[in-house]
N, C-alpha and C positions, 0 to 999 in steps of 0.2 A: 504494500499499499504506500503510495506516495504521500508526502507530508501535506501538500495543499489539499488533496482530496480528503485526507484525514481531518484537517481543520474544518472544512466545509461540512463534513458529516457530523462532527461533534457539535458545531454551531447549530445545525438543523435540529439535532436532538434536543439541544437546550431550549430552542424556540418552541418546538413542539411540546416539550414537557411543561414549559411555562404557560403555554396556552391551555393545556389540559388542567393544570393545577388552578389556573385562574377561573376556568369554568366550574371546577369543583367547588370553589369557594362561593360563587355567585349562582350556582345552578339550582335545579329543582329541589335538591335535597337540603338546601340551605334554610335554616329557620328564620332568616332575616326576612321580614315582610317587605312588600313593595313600597316604594316611597309614596307618601300621600301627596295629592295635589294641594296647592294652597287654598283652593276653593272648598276643600273639605272642612276647613277650620275657619277661615276668614276670607271673604271675597274682597278683591281690591277694585272691583268695578265701581263706577260712579253710582251713588245712591239714587234711586228713583225719586222723582218729585212727589210731594203729597198731592192726592187728588183734591183735597179740601184743606181748609184752615184748621180743622179739628184733629187732634192727636189722641189716640187711645193708649192705654198701657201696653197692650199687645203690639201695637205698631212700634212704640218706642223700644220695647225689648227686641223686637225683630230686627229693627235697624241697628241697634247696638250690637247684636250678635253677628250681623253681617258686615258692618262697617268699622267696628272698633279696631283701631290699629294695634293696640296692645294684645288683642286676641289674634289678629292676623299675623303678628310676628312669631307666634308659637308654631305656625306652620313651618317656618324656616328652621326653627329649633328642632322640631321633630324630624324634619328631613335630615338635618345634620346628624342627629343621634342615629337615625336609620343608616346613614352612610358610614358612621363610625362602627356600627355593628357589623356591616358588610366587610369593612376593612379588617376588623378584629378576627373574622373567620377565614381569612386568606392564608395560604401556606407561604412560608418565606421563599423568596426567589432562589433558584439554584445559582451557582457561581462557576464561571468558566475561567480557568487559570491557565497560563502559558509560562513555562519555566525553561530558560535556556542556560546551560552550564558548559563550562570547559571551552570557552572561546576567547580569542584575543590574547593567547599566550605565546609561547615560543616553540620553535621546532614543530613537532607534530600537532601542537595545539594552536599553531598560528591561524589567525582569522577564524573561520568557522570549520576548519578541517576536522577537528576532533570534538565538535560541539554535540551536546546531548540536549534534545528538545523534548519537553514533556507537556502534553496538553491533557488536562484533566477537568472533569466536571464534578463539582462537590455539592452536597445538599445537606442542610441542617435539618436534623430530625428531632422535633420537639417531643420529649417524653413526659410522662405524668399527666397527659390529657390537657396540656397547657392551652392548646388552640381552642378546644371546646369550651374550657372554663373561661378563657378570655372572651370568647364570643358570647357566652352566657351573661357575663358581667355587662357587656356592652348592650345586649338586648334588654336587660333589666333597667339599664340607665335610660334607654329609649322609652320604656314603659313608664318610668318615673316622670319623664318629660310630658307624657300624655296625661298623667295624673296632675302635673302642675298646670297643664292647660285647663283641665276640668275645674281645678280649684280657682284659677284665675277667672274663668268664665263665670263661675258662680259669684265671685266677688264683684266682677264688673256688672253683671245683670242685677245683683242686689243693690249696687250703688245707683244704677239707672233707675231702678224701681223706687228707691228712697227719694231720689231727685224728682221723680215724677209726682210722688206724694207731696213733696215740699211745694211743687208748683201748684198742685190742686189746692193745698192749704193757702198759698199766697193769693190765688184767685178768689177763694172764699173770703179771705180777709179784706181784699180790695172791695168786693161786693158789699160786705158789711160796713166798711168805712164810708163807701159812697152813699149807702143808704142813711148812714148817721149824718152825713153832710146834708142830704135832702131833708132829713127830719129837723136838723138844727136851723136850716133855712126857713122851714115852715114855723118853727118856734120863734125865730127872730121876727118874722112877719107878724105873728100873733102878739108878741110882746110889744113891738112898735105901735101896733094898733091900740093896745091898751095904754101905752104911754101917751099916745096922742089924745086919747079920751080922758086922760088924767086919772086913770084908775090905779096905776102903779107908778113907782119912782123911775126916773130915767136911768138910774143905776142898773136896773134889771135889763134894760136894752144894751148897756155896755157889757154886762155879763154874758148876754146872749151872743153878742158879736165876738167876744173873746172865745167863747165855746165853739162858735162856728169856724173861726180862724184856726183853732187847735184841731178841729176835725178835719179841716181841709189839708193841713199840714201832714197829719197822720195818713190820710188817704194818699197823698202824693208819695210819701215814703213807701207805702205799701205797693203802689204801682212800680216804683223803681225796684223794690225787692222782687216783684213778680217778673219783671223783665230780666233781672239777674238770674232767677231760677230757670227761665226759658233758655237763656244762654248756656247755663251749666248743663241742662239736659241735652241740648243739641250737640254739645261738645262730645258726648259719648259716642256719637257716630261721625264725628269729624267735621261738623258744620260750624264755621266761625260766626255765622248769622242764622238765627232760627228761621226755618221755612214754614213753620206752622204758627197759627194764631193763638190757640189755647189748648190746654189739656182737657180731656173729657173723661169723667169718671164719677162714680157715686161714692163720695167720701163718707157719706152718712151710713152706708151699708156695713153692718158688723155681723159677724158669724158667732154662733155658739162655740164656746171653748171646748176643745177636745180633752180627753183624759190625759192627765199629766204623765202617767206611765207610758201611754202610747207615744208621746212626744219623745221621751228619753230613750225608748227602745229604737227609735230611728236615727239616733245620733251617729251610729256607725256608718250611715250612708254618706256622710259628708266626705268629700274627697280628701280633705286635710287629714282625716283619720284613716280612711281606706288605703291611702297611699303608703302607710307605714308597713303594711304587710309586704308590699313590693320592695320598700326601702330595706327591710330586714333580709328579704331574700337576696337582694343585691349585695348586702354586706356579707351575707354567708357565702355567696358565690365569689366575692372578692377574697375572703379568707381561704376558700378552697384553692383559688388561683395562687395566692401567696404560698401556700403549702406545696403546691405542685412545683414551684420554682426551686424547691430544695433538691429536686431530681435533676441531675445534669443532663443537658442535651448532648446529642451525638452528631458529629459531622462525619459523613462518609464521602469518599471520593473514588473515582475511577477514571482511567485515562490510558493514553498511549505514549510511549517514550520512543523517540527516534534517535538512533546512533548514526551520526553522519559519517563516521570513519568507516563503518561497515555497511552503511545504508540499509540497516535492519531496524525492525520495530519490535517492541515488547510491551505487554500490558502492565499497568501499575494500578494499585488499589491502596487505599488508606482509610483509617478511622481515627478521629480525634475525640477524646473523652475527657472532659474536665474532672479533676479530683476535688470533690467538695470537702476539703479539709478545714477551711476557715469560714467561708461564706456559705451558709446553708439557708440564706434568707431569713435568719432569726428575727432581724428587726422588722422585715416586712410582714412576717406572720404576727408578731406582737402588735404592730400597728393596726393590722386588719382586725385582729381580735378585739383590740380596745375600741375601735370604731363600731364593731358589732355590738358590744356592750353599751356603748353610748347610744346607738340607735334604739335599742330596747328601752333604755331609760327615757329617751326623748319621746318615744311613743306613749309611755306611761304618763309623762308630764303633759303631753298634748291631749290625752284623754281627760286628765283631771281638769286642765284649763278649759276645754271646750264644754265639759259637763258644768263647770261653774258659769260659763258664759250663757249656756242654755237655761240654766236655773235662773239667772238674772233676767234674761229676756222673757222667760215665762212669767216671772213676778211682775215685770213691767206691763206685759200684755194683760194679765189678769187685773191689775190696778187700773189700766186704762179702760178696760172693758167695764169695770164697775163704775168708774167716773163718767164714761159716756152715758151709761144706762141711767144713772142718777140725775145727771144734768138734763138728759132728754125727757125723762118721765116726770121729774119733780121740779127741779130748780128753774129750768127754762120756762115752762108754762107759768110758774108762779111769778117770775120776773115780768113776763109779758102781761099778766093780769094786773100786777101792781102798777106798771107803767100806764096801761090804758085807764085805770081808775084815776091815777094822779092827773093824767092829761085831761080827762073829762072834768075833774074837779078844778083844775086850773082855769079852764074856760068859764066855769061857773063861779070862780072867785073863792073856792074853798081852800085851795093850796097856793102857796107863793111860788115864785120862779125857782128858788133854790131847791125846793122839794121836787119840782118838775125836773130840774136839771139832774138831781141825785137819782131819780127814778130812771131817767133816760140813760145816764151813764151806767147804772147797775144793769139794765137790760143788755146793753151792748158789751159790757164786761162779761156777763154770763154767756152771751153768744160767742164771744171771742174764746172763752174757756172751753166751750163745747167744740169749737173747731180745733183748738189745740189738743184737746183730749182725743178727738177722732184721728188727728195726725199722729199722736203718740201711739194709739192703738195700731194703726196701719204700719207704722215704722217698726214697732215691736214684732208685729206679725211677720214683716219681711225679714227681720233679723232671725227669727226662728226658722223660717224657710231656708235662709242661707245655711244655718247650722245643721239642719237635718237633711238638706239637699233635696227637699220635696215640697210641692205646694201644700199648704196647710189644709186646704179643703179636702184633700184625700184622707185626712185624719179627723177633721173637725165634724163632719156629718152635716146636719141640717143647718141652713142659714137662718139667722134671726130676721124675720121679715118685718118686724115692728120697728121701722125706721122713720125718721122725720127729716124733711128737707132742711138744709142749712141755709138760712136766709142771710 
């Protein structure tokens, strides 16, 4: 066999072997899943325009899920982890070596007359199941990135829902304060008429004007707060300027409270807790990989040696085996074991923390539910009757202006407390849904139909 033909043959063998090994790592038998498209998690297309100026909670959450950029970025993270898992499962490349000896000397070794040329192909053989364990670690890291996406999605949707509730609250507050302004305008007209008739002191007209100016100032501040809430909500789907006019929803609708035990039994469905099983599996796989590194890898080689002096060839073979006398990856094993223990403790801490958060959210929900029910059924009707009575009595001269003003302020304070209690109820409900990872109506059962419109 001539030397050039030998070189070509060995190079072809190396290319063929490399292609086969490459196909083995990425072929049908590989546990690495296909890379997901970005559209599976977050679309980057332009958001469709609203058909009308009204926005429902469902529309807000749908647009957030499709257009939120922090969610869309997870598509690239998952693709990166998928690619890392693919890379971790590939075999190491073979190496082609050319070794020339005994040339450039004197006499019979002058030039290349006595040269010996060795061409060999070597391959690292990983022992101890390193490749499979490495691929398992990378695959579990990819699964953790999916859990991180689910956790982030729940957090973003919960934030959008809370912002939507805040906007509904702001809209009701604006409506109440504008109604208060109209009522103070009517009161001022009535007081001015009585002052003109000489029935009351002009001081009452001054007080009425001050009360009207205060109400107008509060209404303007509420309108600005409503606009800020609209901007915060539209930012969840990447709009710098809101394209909708108002949020639409029944803030006064409250549902019957579910059983406490049923709520806490669902806590494990939260991705922040569910991910810890995968986290611990990943740490255990990392520990197994660290232990496998104590097993030395073997490098085998085979080739042909050409003797120029006799123009003859001979086969050569070799094996290289490291001796694990000092480094048996003791530190790596200890580090992986410590991280595994840390993960177990962190899971326990996460369970305790989320249990406390759920307990707090439940108490807030129960308190808000009681407050809403009491205000709706007892306090608000009583304040309305008291105001109507004082208003009629003022026209008849039975009450003075300060009594009328006090009754009017009390009525609108109670209405404001009612709206704030409704907001607290829905915010607590949303927080519980974030913690259990499920809509609360799947647990709560029947809805309380005894609702009253918020004026």
